[in-house]
Each structure stands twice: as structure tokens, then as C-alpha cells.
C-alpha positions as CSV (number, residue, x, y, z in Angstrom):
1,M,0.7,66.5,-34.9
2,K,1.3,64.2,-37.8
3,S,0.3,61.3,-35.7
4,I,-3.0,62.9,-34.9
5,Q,-3.6,63.7,-38.6
6,R,-2.9,60.1,-39.5
7,F,-5.1,58.8,-36.8
8,L,-8.1,61.0,-37.9
9,G,-7.4,60.1,-41.5
10,R,-7.5,56.4,-40.6
11,F,-10.9,57.0,-38.8
12,L,-12.4,58.9,-41.7
13,I,-11.3,56.3,-44.3
14,G,-12.8,53.5,-42.1
15,L,-16.0,55.5,-41.8
16,F,-16.2,56.0,-45.5
17,V,-15.6,52.4,-46.3
18,C,-18.2,51.2,-43.8
19,F,-20.7,53.7,-45.3
20,L,-20.0,52.4,-48.8
21,V,-20.5,48.8,-47.7
22,F,-23.7,49.7,-45.9
23,F,-25.0,51.5,-49.1
24,V,-24.1,48.7,-51.4
25,A,-25.7,46.1,-49.1
26,N,-29.0,48.1,-49.1
27,I,-28.9,48.4,-52.9
28,A,-28.2,44.7,-53.3
29,G,-31.0,43.8,-50.9
30,L,-33.5,46.1,-52.7
31,T,-32.5,44.6,-56.1
32,V,-33.0,41.1,-54.8
33,Y,-36.4,42.0,-53.4
34,L,-37.6,43.6,-56.6
35,R,-36.4,40.6,-58.6
36,V,-38.5,38.4,-56.4
37,L,-41.5,40.6,-56.9
38,Y,-40.9,40.5,-60.6
39,D,-40.8,36.7,-60.6
40,T,-44.0,36.8,-58.4
41,H,-45.0,33.3,-57.3
42,E,-43.8,29.8,-58.2
43,G,-45.6,28.6,-61.3
44,D,-46.7,32.1,-62.3
45,E,-43.4,33.4,-63.7
46,D,-44.8,34.0,-67.2
47,F,-48.2,35.6,-66.2
48,S,-48.8,39.3,-66.2
49,P,-52.2,41.0,-66.2
50,T,-51.0,43.6,-68.7
51,W,-49.9,40.9,-71.1
52,A,-53.0,38.9,-70.4
53,V,-55.3,41.6,-71.6
54,R,-53.2,42.0,-74.8
55,D,-53.5,38.2,-75.3
56,T,-57.2,38.5,-74.9
57,V,-57.4,41.2,-77.6
58,E,-55.4,39.1,-80.0
59,G,-57.3,35.9,-79.2
60,L,-60.8,37.4,-79.4
61,T,-62.1,37.0,-83.0
62,K,-65.5,37.1,-84.6
63,Q,-66.7,34.0,-86.4
64,D,-70.1,33.5,-88.0
65,G,-71.3,36.6,-86.2
66,E,-70.2,35.5,-82.8
67,Y,-67.1,36.3,-80.8
68,Q,-64.8,33.4,-79.9
69,L,-61.8,33.6,-77.5
70,A,-58.8,31.4,-78.1
71,P,-58.9,28.3,-75.7
72,S,-55.4,29.0,-74.4
73,V,-56.4,32.5,-73.3
74,V,-59.6,31.2,-71.8
75,E,-57.6,28.7,-69.8
76,E,-55.1,31.3,-68.7
77,L,-57.7,33.7,-67.5
78,R,-59.7,31.1,-65.7
79,A,-56.5,29.8,-64.0
80,H,-56.4,33.3,-62.4
81,S,-60.1,33.6,-61.7
82,A,-60.3,36.4,-64.3
83,W,-63.2,37.5,-66.3
84,A,-63.4,39.5,-69.6
85,M,-65.8,41.6,-71.7
86,L,-65.9,43.6,-74.9
87,L,-67.5,47.0,-75.1
88,D,-68.6,48.5,-78.4
89,D,-68.3,52.2,-79.2
90,N,-71.6,53.0,-77.4
91,G,-70.5,51.4,-74.2
92,N,-72.6,48.3,-74.4
93,V,-71.2,44.8,-73.6
94,I,-71.2,42.8,-76.8
95,W,-69.2,39.9,-75.5
96,S,-68.3,38.6,-72.1
97,M,-66.7,35.6,-70.3
98,D,-67.4,34.7,-66.7
99,L,-68.8,38.1,-66.0
100,P,-69.8,38.7,-62.4
101,E,-73.5,39.5,-61.8
102,E,-72.9,42.9,-60.3
103,I,-71.0,44.1,-63.3
104,P,-73.2,46.4,-65.5
105,L,-73.8,45.6,-69.2
106,S,-73.9,49.2,-70.4
107,Y,-71.6,52.2,-69.6
108,T,-71.4,55.8,-70.3
109,P,-68.3,57.6,-71.4
110,R,-67.8,58.8,-67.9
111,D,-68.0,55.2,-66.5
112,V,-65.5,54.1,-69.0
113,A,-63.1,56.9,-68.1
114,G,-63.6,55.9,-64.4
115,F,-62.8,52.2,-64.6
116,T,-60.0,52.6,-67.0
117,R,-58.3,54.2,-63.9
118,Y,-57.8,50.6,-62.7
119,Y,-61.0,49.6,-60.8
120,L,-64.6,48.6,-61.7
121,Q,-66.9,47.8,-58.8
122,D,-63.7,47.2,-56.7
123,Y,-62.5,44.7,-59.3
124,P,-59.0,45.5,-60.5
125,V,-59.4,45.7,-64.3
126,F,-57.0,46.0,-67.3
127,C,-58.1,47.6,-70.6
128,W,-56.9,47.4,-74.1
129,E,-58.1,48.6,-77.5
130,H,-59.9,46.1,-79.8
131,P,-60.8,46.6,-83.4
132,D,-64.5,46.4,-82.4
133,G,-64.3,48.4,-79.2
134,L,-62.5,48.0,-75.8
135,V,-61.5,44.8,-74.1
136,V,-61.7,44.8,-70.3
137,T,-60.2,42.0,-68.2
138,G,-61.0,41.8,-64.4
139,Y,-59.6,39.9,-61.5
140,P,-61.0,39.0,-58.0
141,K,-61.3,41.8,-55.5
142,G,-58.1,42.2,-53.5
143,S,-55.9,40.3,-55.9
144,Y,-54.1,43.3,-57.4
145,M,-53.3,46.8,-56.4
146,R,-53.8,49.0,-59.4
147,Y,-51.6,52.0,-59.2
148,T,-48.7,53.2,-61.2
149,L,-47.1,49.8,-60.8
150,N,-48.8,46.5,-60.8
151,F,-48.4,44.3,-57.7
152,A,-50.1,41.3,-56.5
153,E,-52.0,42.0,-53.3
154,Q,-50.0,39.4,-51.5
155,D,-46.8,40.9,-52.7
156,A,-47.9,44.4,-51.7
157,R,-48.5,43.2,-48.2
158,T,-45.0,41.7,-48.1
159,I,-43.5,45.2,-48.9
160,F,-44.2,46.3,-45.3
161,E,-42.7,43.2,-43.9
162,C,-39.6,43.6,-46.1
163,V,-39.4,47.3,-45.1
164,L,-39.4,46.2,-41.4
165,L,-36.9,43.5,-42.2
166,F,-34.7,46.1,-43.9
167,L,-34.9,48.4,-41.0
168,V,-33.9,45.7,-38.5
169,G,-31.1,44.6,-40.8
170,N,-29.9,48.2,-41.1
171,V,-29.9,48.6,-37.4
172,L,-27.9,45.4,-37.0
173,V,-25.5,46.4,-39.7
174,A,-25.1,49.8,-38.1
175,I,-24.3,48.2,-34.8
176,L,-21.7,46.0,-36.4
177,I,-20.2,48.9,-38.2
178,Y,-20.1,50.9,-35.0
179,A,-18.4,48.0,-33.1
180,F,-15.9,47.6,-36.0
181,L,-15.1,51.3,-36.0
182,C,-14.7,51.3,-32.2
183,W,-12.4,48.4,-32.4
184,W,-10.5,49.7,-35.4
185,T,-10.1,53.1,-33.8
186,V,-9.3,52.0,-30.2
187,R,-6.9,49.3,-31.2
188,P,-3.9,51.8,-31.7
189,V,-5.1,53.9,-28.8
190,R,-5.3,51.0,-26.2
191,P,-1.4,50.6,-25.9
192,I,-1.1,54.4,-25.5
193,L,-3.7,54.4,-22.7
194,H,-2.0,51.5,-21.0
195,G,1.3,53.3,-21.3
196,L,-0.1,56.4,-19.7
197,S,-1.6,54.4,-16.9
198,C,1.8,52.8,-16.2
199,L,3.4,56.3,-16.2
200,A,0.9,57.4,-13.6
201,R,1.9,54.5,-11.4
202,G,5.5,55.2,-11.9
203,E,6.2,51.9,-13.8
204,P,8.6,51.7,-16.7
205,V,6.9,51.8,-20.2
206,Q,8.2,50.6,-23.5
207,L,5.6,50.8,-26.3
208,A,6.0,49.5,-29.9
209,E,6.6,52.5,-32.1
210,R,4.5,51.6,-35.1
211,G,1.1,52.5,-36.6
212,S,-0.6,55.9,-36.9
213,L,0.3,56.9,-33.3
214,R,4.0,55.9,-33.4
215,E,5.1,59.4,-32.6
216,V,3.0,59.5,-29.5
217,A,4.3,56.1,-28.5
218,A,7.9,57.4,-29.0
219,G,7.1,60.4,-26.8
220,I,5.7,58.2,-24.0
221,N,8.8,55.9,-24.2
222,A,11.0,59.0,-23.9
223,A,9.0,60.4,-21.0
224,S,9.1,57.0,-19.3
225,G,12.9,56.9,-19.7
226,E,13.3,60.4,-18.3
227,L,11.0,59.7,-15.4
228,Q,12.9,56.5,-14.5
229,R,16.2,58.4,-14.7
230,R,14.9,61.1,-12.4
231,D,13.4,58.5,-10.0
232,D,16.8,56.7,-9.9
233,A,18.6,60.0,-9.2
234,L,16.0,60.9,-6.5
235,R,16.3,57.5,-4.9
236,K,20.1,57.8,-4.8
237,K,19.8,61.3,-3.4
238,D,17.4,60.0,-0.7
239,E,19.7,57.1,0.1
240,A,22.6,59.5,0.3
241,R,20.6,61.8,2.6
242,A,19.6,59.0,4.9
243,N,23.1,57.6,5.0
244,W,24.4,61.1,5.7
245,I,22.0,61.6,8.6
246,A,22.8,58.2,10.0
247,G,26.5,58.9,9.8
248,I,26.1,62.3,11.4
249,S,24.0,60.9,14.1
250,H,26.6,58.2,14.8
251,D,29.4,60.8,14.8
252,I,27.5,63.1,17.2
253,R,26.7,60.4,19.7
254,T,30.4,59.6,20.5
255,P,31.5,63.1,21.6
256,L,28.0,63.7,23.1
257,S,28.4,60.6,25.3
258,V,31.7,61.9,26.5
259,I,30.2,65.3,27.3
260,L,27.3,63.7,29.2
261,G,29.6,61.5,31.1
262,Y,31.9,64.3,32.4
263,A,28.9,66.6,33.0
264,G,27.3,63.9,35.1
265,E,30.5,63.4,37.1
266,L,30.7,67.2,37.7
267,Q,27.0,67.3,38.7
268,D,27.5,64.6,41.3
269,D,30.9,65.9,42.6
270,P,30.4,67.2,46.2
271,A,33.6,69.2,46.0
272,L,32.0,71.6,43.5
273,P,30.0,74.6,44.8
274,P,26.2,74.4,44.1
275,P,26.3,77.0,41.3
276,E,28.8,74.9,39.4
277,Q,26.8,71.7,40.1
278,E,23.7,73.4,38.7
279,Q,25.6,74.4,35.6
280,A,26.7,70.8,35.1
281,A,23.1,69.7,35.5
282,V,22.1,72.2,32.8
283,I,24.7,70.7,30.5
284,C,23.4,67.2,31.2
285,R,19.8,68.2,30.5
286,Q,20.7,70.0,27.2
287,G,23.0,67.1,26.3
288,V,20.1,64.6,26.8
289,R,17.9,66.9,24.7
290,L,20.4,67.0,21.9
291,R,20.8,63.3,22.1
292,D,17.0,62.9,21.8
293,L,16.9,65.3,18.8
294,V,19.6,63.3,17.0
295,S,17.7,60.1,17.7
296,D,14.5,61.7,16.4
297,L,16.2,62.9,13.3
298,N,17.6,59.5,12.6
299,L,14.2,57.8,13.2
300,V,12.4,60.3,11.0
301,S,14.9,59.6,8.2
302,R,14.4,55.9,8.4
303,L,10.6,56.2,8.6
304,E,10.5,58.7,5.7
305,Y,12.4,56.4,3.4
306,D,10.9,53.1,4.6
307,M,14.2,52.0,6.1
308,Q,12.7,51.2,9.6
309,P,11.7,47.6,10.0
310,L,8.6,46.9,12.0
311,E,8.6,44.2,14.7
312,R,4.9,43.5,14.7
313,Q,3.3,41.6,17.6
314,W,-0.1,41.4,19.3
315,L,-0.3,44.2,21.9
316,R,-2.9,45.5,24.4
317,P,-3.1,49.2,23.9
318,A,-4.3,49.6,27.5
319,K,-1.1,48.1,28.9
320,L,0.9,50.2,26.4
321,V,-0.7,53.4,27.6
322,R,-0.1,52.6,31.3
323,R,3.5,51.8,30.6
324,A,4.0,55.0,28.6
325,V,2.4,57.1,31.4
326,T,4.4,55.3,34.1
327,D,7.8,55.6,32.3
328,F,7.1,59.3,31.5
329,M,6.2,60.1,35.2
330,N,9.3,58.3,36.4
331,A,11.5,60.2,33.8
332,M,10.0,63.6,34.7
333,P,8.8,63.4,38.3
334,E,8.9,67.2,38.7
335,N,6.7,68.0,35.7
336,P,3.8,70.4,36.7
337,C,1.1,68.5,34.7
338,G,-1.3,65.9,36.0
339,I,-1.9,62.8,33.9
340,E,-5.2,60.9,34.1
341,L,-6.3,57.7,32.4
342,E,-9.8,58.8,31.4
343,E,-11.2,55.8,29.5
344,V,-9.3,52.5,28.8
345,D,-10.8,49.6,27.0
346,E,-9.0,46.5,28.1
347,S,-10.5,44.2,25.4
348,I,-8.7,45.9,22.4
349,R,-5.8,44.1,20.7
350,L,-3.7,45.3,17.8
351,Q,-0.6,44.3,15.9
352,G,2.3,46.8,16.1
353,D,5.8,47.6,17.0
354,E,5.8,48.1,20.8
355,R,8.9,50.3,20.8
356,L,7.6,52.7,18.1
357,L,4.1,53.0,19.6
358,L,5.6,53.7,23.0
359,R,7.8,56.4,21.4
360,A,4.7,58.0,19.8
361,L,2.7,58.1,23.1
362,T,5.8,59.5,24.9
363,N,6.1,62.2,22.3
364,L,2.5,63.2,22.8
365,L,2.8,63.4,26.6
366,Q,6.1,65.3,26.3
367,N,4.5,67.8,23.8
368,S,1.8,68.7,26.3
369,V,4.3,69.1,29.2
370,L,6.9,71.2,27.2
371,H,4.3,73.6,25.9
372,N,2.6,74.1,29.3
373,P,5.3,75.0,31.8
374,Q,2.7,76.5,34.0
375,G,1.0,73.2,34.2
376,C,-2.1,71.6,32.7
377,A,-4.4,68.5,33.0
378,I,-3.5,65.7,30.6
379,R,-6.1,63.0,29.8
380,V,-5.3,59.8,28.1
381,S,-7.9,57.3,26.7
382,V,-8.0,54.1,24.8
383,R,-11.3,53.2,23.1
384,R,-12.8,51.4,20.2
385,D,-14.0,53.5,17.2
386,G,-16.2,51.2,15.1
387,T,-15.6,47.5,14.8
388,N,-12.0,47.3,13.8
389,T,-10.4,50.7,14.7
390,C,-8.7,51.7,17.9
391,L,-8.4,55.3,19.1
392,L,-5.4,56.3,21.3
393,S,-6.0,59.9,22.5
394,V,-3.9,62.4,24.5
395,R,-5.6,65.7,25.4
396,D,-4.7,68.6,27.5
397,D,-6.3,71.9,28.6
398,G,-3.2,74.0,28.2
399,V,-2.5,77.2,26.3
400,G,-2.9,75.6,22.8
401,A,-1.2,77.0,19.7
402,D,-1.8,78.4,16.3
403,P,-3.4,75.7,14.0
404,Q,-1.2,76.9,11.0
405,K,1.9,76.3,13.0
406,L,0.7,72.9,13.9
407,A,0.1,72.0,10.3
408,S,3.7,73.0,9.4
409,V,5.0,70.9,12.3
410,L,3.1,67.8,11.0
411,N,4.0,68.2,7.3
412,A,7.5,69.7,7.0
413,P,10.1,67.8,8.9
414,Y,13.1,69.3,7.0
415,A,11.8,72.9,6.7
416,P,14.7,75.4,6.9
417,K,12.9,77.7,9.4
418,R,11.4,75.0,11.5
419,A,11.0,76.3,15.1
420,H,9.9,73.1,16.8
421,G,11.1,69.6,17.2
422,L,10.2,66.4,15.4
423,G,8.0,64.9,18.1
424,L,4.6,65.3,16.5
425,F,5.9,64.5,13.0
426,L,7.3,61.3,14.4
427,V,3.9,60.5,15.9
428,R,2.3,61.0,12.5
429,R,4.8,58.8,10.6
430,I,4.7,56.0,13.2
431,T,0.9,56.0,13.0
432,E,0.9,55.9,9.2
433,T,3.6,53.2,9.2
434,H,1.1,51.1,11.2
435,G,-1.6,51.7,8.6
436,G,-3.4,54.3,10.7
437,Q,-4.1,58.0,10.7
438,F,-3.0,60.8,13.1
439,T,-5.2,63.8,13.8
440,A,-4.1,66.8,15.9
441,R,-6.2,69.7,16.9
442,T,-5.3,72.9,18.7
443,A,-6.3,76.6,19.1
444,P,-5.0,79.4,21.3
445,G,-6.4,79.0,24.8
446,E,-8.2,75.7,23.9
447,G,-5.5,73.2,24.6
448,F,-4.2,70.4,22.4
449,S,-5.5,66.9,21.4
450,G,-3.7,64.2,19.4
451,E,-5.5,61.1,18.2
452,M,-3.8,58.0,16.8
453,R,-6.4,56.0,14.8
454,L,-5.0,52.4,14.4
455,P,-6.4,49.2,12.9
456,C,-7.2,46.6,15.6
457,E,-8.7,43.2,16.0
458,P,-12.4,43.1,15.0
459,L,-14.9,43.2,17.7
460,R,-16.2,39.6,17.3
461,E,-12.7,38.1,17.2
462,A,-11.7,40.1,20.2
463,A,-14.7,38.8,22.2
464,Q,-13.8,35.2,21.2
465,S,-10.1,35.6,22.1
466,G,-11.0,37.4,25.3
């Protein structure tokens, strides 16, 4: 909990600092811009219309009954295309300089009140009191915007450009701040995420226990150590189980061979009466079944723990199926089921362990025969499913079975209440060991079908090699 609080505190502090920098940067930019406006243009640093009208008032004097304006003020006004006039108390122009033609020479009090609000005939004007009346200075149309503040027209237009520039700059700064915050926030989290990913893959993890999330890192390290310890214990347990099964299988085979040997001699002994010979035959059959079960259990154990090496070679599934059917018919000549090769594609080739694949096909055939003592029709096919998949199928039209029982047979080889052998589970494991997928379907009264979907040589390469 403390690690989370420290992490959130780190994020909030970073957010506050970035906001402060953002605010200071905007204030600094605005200050610089206003300073530039204050300085206006190069060469005009000391000119101000407000001060110019005051200078006009001070420089305008009456000599010999005529008004004279100081030459320096005249020069300054003309340098900025300005004009000036002096109104008496009755609103009449009693003096002017460079006055435009459209400017009236007489004004009412209402007119004076109007243009003292900054404009006269669209000319921006500035007014100041003179001992003899009111001095008015005017500037070209569009040169100044006369509101509460005084800005040159050109400077006022740049305000919008600067606002746009500020907006773009703020967006860029916001993006940089966001990127920095993401990096600053994710930096301590990235090792944690990597550690969790390694834990999910079962890999050992050892994170550096520092920073705001050091307690979380310590917890992940502890969890990794515990998982590794349990994996080692489970691996040792699995190895012990596999070794125990292999040892038991070996120990059972020796006395079982002796039993089968003596039972075979008794079955073939002509001196024994037929009932005793039949009993000896039953012993032989059950002994062979027990031997096969021990062999299946040993093979299941090796496949389950990846202890069974694969002797891969290029095979023709069509030849493999024919051999499996032939060997099965020879081994069980009296079985009541008929086996038919329904569809066989001779062009398919695949890489696999011939002995294991034969075992899987034999188990599928044996499953159909054992569960249909009254007889059934068994159909075997080999065909291509797509461009690089081979489908080995064994189907019968027998009595079928409960699909739930079939699921338990395929998925629980060591179930304590298992009522069936390991044949179908072996088929599934052999198929998966070859990189394929086994699918079994059944229902009461609808027979059984088992399909081994195995990777095979692509269609184009098969055509070239054929």
C-alpha cells in the first residue's frame, strides 16, 4: 500500500511541476510580447501619440497674433503623417497643420464629445487641453486602434498571429509534458510489467528492489522464488512418478512373461482335457491384455512428461493405414467387425514416428472392435484437409457411447475411478506429440469416429516430389 501511495505522490508532484513550468512559460512569453509591443518598431522607440499631443500643446505658442508650432514637434508629427488643429472655446478651428480637406473647421459641443472618444472622420485622434482651447492631433486612417489601450494597427494585427502562435506552442508544450509524464510514470512500472510477463511464462524473475515500487518488486521476487520452488518440487514429483511407473512396468513384465510362457505350454499340451486348455487360453489372453495395459501405462507416462523421443521420418499415411489394418486383421482374425478402406490419398507425405502412429491407428481399430462385440462396419480413410493438413479417420456404425464418458477418457489418464483403458488417451497424446489435433465423436446408437489431424507436406511440394 505504501508503494502505491509513493507512486501516486510521485505522479502528482510531477504533474504539479509540469503545470508550474507550463504556467511560467506562458507568463514569460506574454511578458516578452508586451515588451515588444511597447518598443513598437525599430526607430520609433521614443514616439507615442499620447506624448506627441502633449508635445504639441507645449510647442504651440502665439507670437504676433499668430500661432507657431515648434519645428521639432512639426518634424515629429510629419514623420508620422500626423496633422494637428486648435479649437477655441466655441468649437472653431483657429489653427491647423496639414489638416485633411474632409475635416470640418467648426464643431458643436456634441461633435467634440464624439471625437474625443478617439475617432474623427475615421481618423484616430488624440486630444489635450491648451490654454486657448483644445489641441487635436490626428493620424492616417488605420494607423492606430483607439480603445482603452493604444496599439499601432500593425501591432494589433500581430496579436492574432501571436495568439495562434501561443496556442500552437501550448499544444506542443502540452504534448511534451504528456510524453514526459508518461515516461516518468511508466519508467518504474516497466520492470514490474516485465516481471509479471516472465511470471506468466514460468520464467525466474529477479527485479531490482528500489524506487517507489520497491515493495511490489520485492513481492514479485518472492512470488517468483516460491513458484520456482514449487515447479522444482513438481518436476521432481513427476520424475519420481515416471520412474516409479517405469520400474513397476519392468517388475511386472518379468513374472508376467513366466505366466504367459507356462500358460502357452498348457494351452498347447495335448494331454490336457479341452476345458483345461480353454482355461489356459483365457489366462494367455488376459495376460496379453495385462501386458498391453502395462505397456500403455508406461508409454502414457513417457508421453505425458516428454520423455518419449520421436524417431521422425518421411512416411506415406496410405501405406501406414494399410499396414495397421493388415496387422490388426492378422492379430484378431476372428473379430466380428468388417474393416474397409474408404478413401485413401496416395500422394500425402508427412514426418512422424512410424511406430507411434501405428500404435495410434491400432488403438482406434481396437476401440471399435472391443466396444462392439456384436459386430460393426469400420471405415478407414486418409485424405488431405487443406493444403498442409492430413486427416486420418477411423469410423464405425456401432453402439456408440455417452459423450461425457468419452471426454473423461480423453482427458483424465490417471483418474481414480477410470473404467476404461488408455487407448484413446494414447491416440490423443501421440497426435499432439506430432503437432496435430485429435477429435473423437460419439453418441448412443450413432457409432464412434476418431480423427487424427496431422501436419503434412504442402500440396505443391507433394506434387513436385511425386
